[in-house]
N, C-alpha and C positions, 0 to 999 in steps of 0.2 A: 611615475614615468613622465618626464617633461614632454611638452608638445612643441614642435618646431613651427613657429609662426613666421619664419623668414621665407617660406616657400609659397608658391601660388596656392597650393592646397595644404593647409595646416594638417599635420599628422604626427603620430608617434610610432609609425610603422616603417620608418626608414625608406620612405617612398623614393627619395632621390637616387637610391642605389638600384632601382628597378625602372630604368628609363622607358621601357615599353609600356609598363603599367602606368607610369606617370603620364606619358603622352596620351594614353587612352582615356584616363580620367580627366586630363586637361581638355580633351576634345569634348567630353560629356558636360563639363562645367558650364560653358556658355548656354547650352540648351537648358540646364537647370536654372540659370539666372533668368533666362527668357520666360521659363515657366513661372518662376517666382513673381516676376513683374506682371505677367498676364493673369495669373490665377491665385497669387498670394493676397495678403491683406490689401484691400482697396483704399485709396485716398491718402494713405499715410506713408507711402514709400520714401518720401523726401524728409520725413520727420526724424528728429534725433530721439531715439528711444533708449531708456535706461535698462540695458540688457546685461545679463551675466554671460560670460564666455568662459569655456573651459580653458585652463592653463596647464593642468596636469590631471592625471587620473587617480592620484592618491586622495585619501580622505580629507586632507587638510588644504589642498591647493587646487581643487578641480574647477574653481570658478572665480572670476573677478567681475566687477560691475563697472559700467561706464556707458555714456551716451553714444549711440552709433546709429547710422541709417541702416535700415534692415537689408537693402541690397548689398551693403558693404559688410554685413556680418561675416565673421570668419568661420564659415562652415568647414568641416574637415573630417578626418578619419582618426578616431581615438579608440584604442582597445585597452582593456584592463591589462595590468602587468601579467606576463606569462608565468605560470606556476611550474617550477622545475619538476620534471618527472611526473607530471599529472597523468593519472590513469582514468579510464572510463569507469564511471561509478555505478552502473546499473545495466541490466539486460544481459544478453548472451555474450557480450564482449567485456563484461565487468572484470576489472583488474588489468586489462591490456593497456598499453600506452595510448593516450589520447591521440587522435589523428591530427597531424599538422597539414595534411593534404586531403582532398576529398577522396574517399574510397570509391573506386569505380563502380562497385555494385550498388552504391547508395547515391550516386550522382544526381539522378533525376528527382529522387525524393527530397534530398537536401535542397536542391535548387527550388523545388516547389515550396518548401517551408520558408525559405528566405524570400522568395518573390511574394508570397502571401503576406508575410509580415511587413515587408518593405512597401507593399502597395497601400497599406493602411496609413502610412505616414503622410504622403502628399495628399491623400484623400481627405484627411481631417482638416488640412490647411484649406483646401478648396471648399469644404463644407462651411467653414467659418469665415470666409473671406469678406463678407459684408458686415460682420458684427461690430467692427470698430465704429461704424457710423452711428450706432445706438448704444455705445458704451456708457454704463451708469456713472462712471468716474474715470479720470485719467489714470488712476491706480489700476482699475480693472482693464482699461485699454492696454496698459503696459503688460499686465499679466497675460492677456490674450496674445500679444505679440511675442512674449517669451515662449509661450506654448508653441506658437506657430514656427518660430525659428528653430526650436529644438526638434519639432517634428521634421523640419527640413534636414536637420543634421542626422536624424535617425534614418532618413532616406539615404543620405550619403553613406551611412554605416553599412546598409544592405547592398548598396551599389558597389561599394569597395569589394565586398565579398564576391559579388557576381563577376566583377572584372578580374579580380586577382585569382579566382579559383575555378572559374567555369568557362574560360575561353570565349569563343565567339558566341556561344549560346548565352553566356552571362551578359555579354555586351548588348546583345539584342534584347534581353529581358530588361536591362537597365534603361534602354531607350523606350521600351514599351511603358515603363512606369510613368513617363512624362507624356505619353500619348493617350493613356487612359485618363478619364476625368470623372470626378464625382457627379453622378446623375446624367452623364452623357448617354443618350439612347443607343448609339452605335458602339461606343467604347467605354462602358461603365467600369467602375472599380470592382475588384473581384468579390468582395463581401458586401452583401446587400445593405447592411447598416451604414456603410460608408458612402452610399449613394443618396442618402436623405439630407436635404439642406438643414443647417442649424441656423435659423434666422431670428432667434430671440435668446436672451441671456439666461433665462431659466433653463432652456434646453442645453445651452453651453455648459452651465454648471452641472447639470445632470450627466451630460456626456463626459465631462472630465472626472466626475465622481464615479460613474458606473463603467463607461466604456474604456476610459484610460486605465481603470483598475483591472479590467479584463486584460488590457495590454500589459500591465505589470505581471500578471500571472503567466501570460504567454512568454514574456521575456524571461521570467524566472525558470520556466520549463526549458527554454532554449539555452539558458545559461548553464544548464547541466549537461549539455550536449557533448558527446564524445568527439565531435569535430571542434577542435580547440579554438580556432579563429572565431567561429560563431559564438561559442561560449563566452569568450573574452569580450567580444563586441557587445553582447546582450548584457553582460555584467556592468559595463560602463553606462549603457543606455538606461539602466534602472536608476542610476543616481539622478538623471534628469527627469525621469518619469514621476518621481516623488512630487515635484513641484506642480505637475499637472493635476494630480489628485488633491493637493493642497488647495489649488484654485477652486476645484469643485466643492470640497467640503466647507471651506470658509465662505464661499459664495452662497451656498444653501443656508449656512448658519446665519449669515447676515440678513438674508430674506426673512428667516424665521424670527430673528430678534426684532426686526422692524414690524412685522405683523403682530407679534405679541405686544409690542409697545402700543400699537393702535387698538388691539383688543382690550388691553387694560384701560386705556384712556376712554374707550366707548362703553366698557363693561359688557361687551358682546362678542360672541364668536360667529355671528350670523354672516355667511359669505356675502349676501347681498348688501348688508350694511357696510362690511369691510371694503367691498369693491368700490363703493361710492367714495371712499377715501384714497383709492389708488394703491392699495397693497394687495398682496397675494394671500388668499385665505388658505388655511391648512388643508382642507379637503382637496383643493386644487393641486397643492404640492403632492399630495398622496397619489392623485391620478397621474401626474407626471412621473413620479417614482415608479408606479406600476408599469408604465410604458417603457421607460428607459432600462429598468432592471430586467424585465422579461426579454427585452431585445438583447441585452448584454449576455444573458444566459445562453441564448442561441449561438453566440459567437464561440462558445466552448465546443460546439459540435454535439453529436449524439452521445447519450449516456453509455451506449454500447457501441463500441467502434473498433472494427478490425484495423483501420489505419492507425489509431492510437496504440493498439497492441503492437503493430509492426514498428512504429517509431520507437517504442520503449525497448522492444526486443533487440533492435538493431543499434541501440545506444545513441539514437539521434535526438530524442526529446524525452527528458525525464520528468519527474514530479517536482514541483517547487520545493526547494530545500530538501533535496533527495537524501542528504546525509542524516536527516532527522528520522528517517524510516529504518526499521530493523531489517526488513527483507528487501534486497535490491534485485532479486531475480524475478519473483512474482509469477513464476511459471506453474506453480502447483497450488496456488491459493485462489479463493473465490470471494466475490463481494455480493451481498444481497441487495438487489435493486428492485424498487417498486415499478411495475409496469401496469398498463391497463388490464392485463390478464392476471395480475397478482404479483406476489413476490417471486423473483427469479434469481437463481444462482448463476452468476456471470464470472468468468475467468477474470482475475484481477487486472491482467494486462489489457483486456478489452474495456475495463472500467476506468482507464486512466483519465479520460476527459472528465468524468464525474468526480474523481478524487481531486483533481485540480480545481474543479468548479466548487467543490465543498469548501476548500480553503478560501476561495474568493468570496463565497457567501458569508463566511465567518468574518472576513475582513470588512465587508460592506456593513455588517451589523454594528461595527464600532461607532461609526458616525451617528447611527440611530440612537444609541445609548445617550450620547451627548445631547442630541436634539430633543429627545423626550424629557431629559432632565430639565432643559430650559423651559419646556412647555409646562411641566408639572410645577416648577418653581414659580412660574407666572400665575399659577392658580387655575389652570384649565385642564379639564378632563378629556384629553385627546392624545392619542399616540400614533405617530408615524410608524409604519411597519413595512418590511419586505413581504411581498406576496409569496405564496408557495411556489415551488419550482415547476409545478404542472400548469401554472396559470399562463394563458396567452402565449403559447409556444408555437413556433413554426418549424422547429428542428428537434429531433429526438423522439423518444418513445411517447411523449405527450403532445406531439404536433397535431394541430387542428382539433384538439379536444377542448371542451368547454367547461372550465372550472372558474369559480369566483376567486378573488385574491386569498381567501381563507382555505381554498381547496375543496369546496363543495360543488358537486355537479350543478350546472346551471344552463341557461339559454344563451345563445350568442348575443342577445340584446343585453343581458346582464353583464357579460364581459365588456361589451362596448360602453356601457354606462360607467364602468370602473376605469376607463381610459380617458385622456383629455378629449373633450368635445370640441366641435368647431367653435362654439361660443367661448370655451376656455382659451383656445389658442388665439382667437380674435382679441379677447380681453388682454392676454399677456402681451400680444403685439402692440396693443394700444398704449401700453405703458413704456414701450421701447423708444424713448426720446434721449438722444445723446446729451451727456453733460461734460463739457470740456473746460470748465473753470476749475483749476487746481483747488483741492480741499472741499469741493462740493460733490454731492452724489445724488442720484435719482431718488425720488420719493419712496419707491418700493423696496429700497434696501437701506443699509446704514453703513457708516465708515467701518473699516476693519479695526481690530484691536491694536494692530501695529502695521507699519509700512514695510516695504521691501528693504532688506539690508539695513535695518534700523533707521531708515529714512522716515520722515513724517508723512502723514497722509496727503498733505498739501505740497509735497515735493514735486518738482517739475519732471514727472516720470516720462512725459512725452512733450518734446519741444517742437512746436509747429512753426513753420516759417511765416 
């Protein structure tokens, strides 16, 4: 489906034929631009950045590349093509026609789901706004900005749904998304993870690997929704989310490669020796993995959840790739869940958060297979690993319990020792010096295997005045 770029708000939803909605969104647009300039990426608003822009929502033509100033980026409203005669695929309404309008009985629940998802999008932009100043290369800076503008477009996606389907309440919620700010004491973002600053690039890579991957699975669940406009919106958002995870995985990979190169050169894996050369030792990476992964697990919610059961029963939020499951009703089956009191039989509908999270965990593990292969090939006996799901949790059945990353009961001090220390964070921050010469990169990383859109690493990804 082609996207109309001749209008003030690019879209493929025939916005020009709904004048009231168009006026409402055009009223919101200046506030969005003000927010972007105030709380979006700092210092490079006037730079020409090599960004991709959606041109259609089909697989072959959904993006083109070109230099553009970020405030001039053509944010808009893009939904995946509508599937004729689509029916609800799960829950109590399975087989009924998908809703094209919001069912009145689910209005508040759907609004809450959309607002919570939408609130994460500008939050991550705010968290990352200072990172450009310490970008390890212009290639990385460009990738950061691509992530940022797409998070901005994902905000537009949710704001469109609020304006188009939730009337005055929706318009007020859309305005609130620009009033809440990451880390603000009085008006923080809804989810705690999105109130923490991301002020170093190792954290950024971990965020895009773990937290954006959580976003992928939330979007995959919402893409199954019986509310068709939400499903179509999230289906298209997933095409953009893939790049964010690419940034995370390749970013961590490049750090590992650079560290292994130094380890081989020195013939040592001693963290103190390696830090003298300005690279990140593998135990340090493991501690950052422990922190970001356990934080991401909390975003899925409790393993046993009445809300998750309600969302599934009502056809509002399914499992990722719902069609791959045999049972789409799940009202008479049970899951065995480990709790502090032992194994517990839990109704499958109440275990939907855990089922979704299990798919996420498997997905996370793919990168570790590649990373550990690199380490082994370099001749070192060290493996990066995901900690167990009961480790360092603040949400769910294992909240506030003390287990080490392998799942053994331990003291709070042992848990703390497995997370980044103040010294770790200070060391990582000490490495954060921006590199703005094309084709050069910081000492703690290495160039990527290939550039963006088949361009060379030394391509002028960001043109500064």
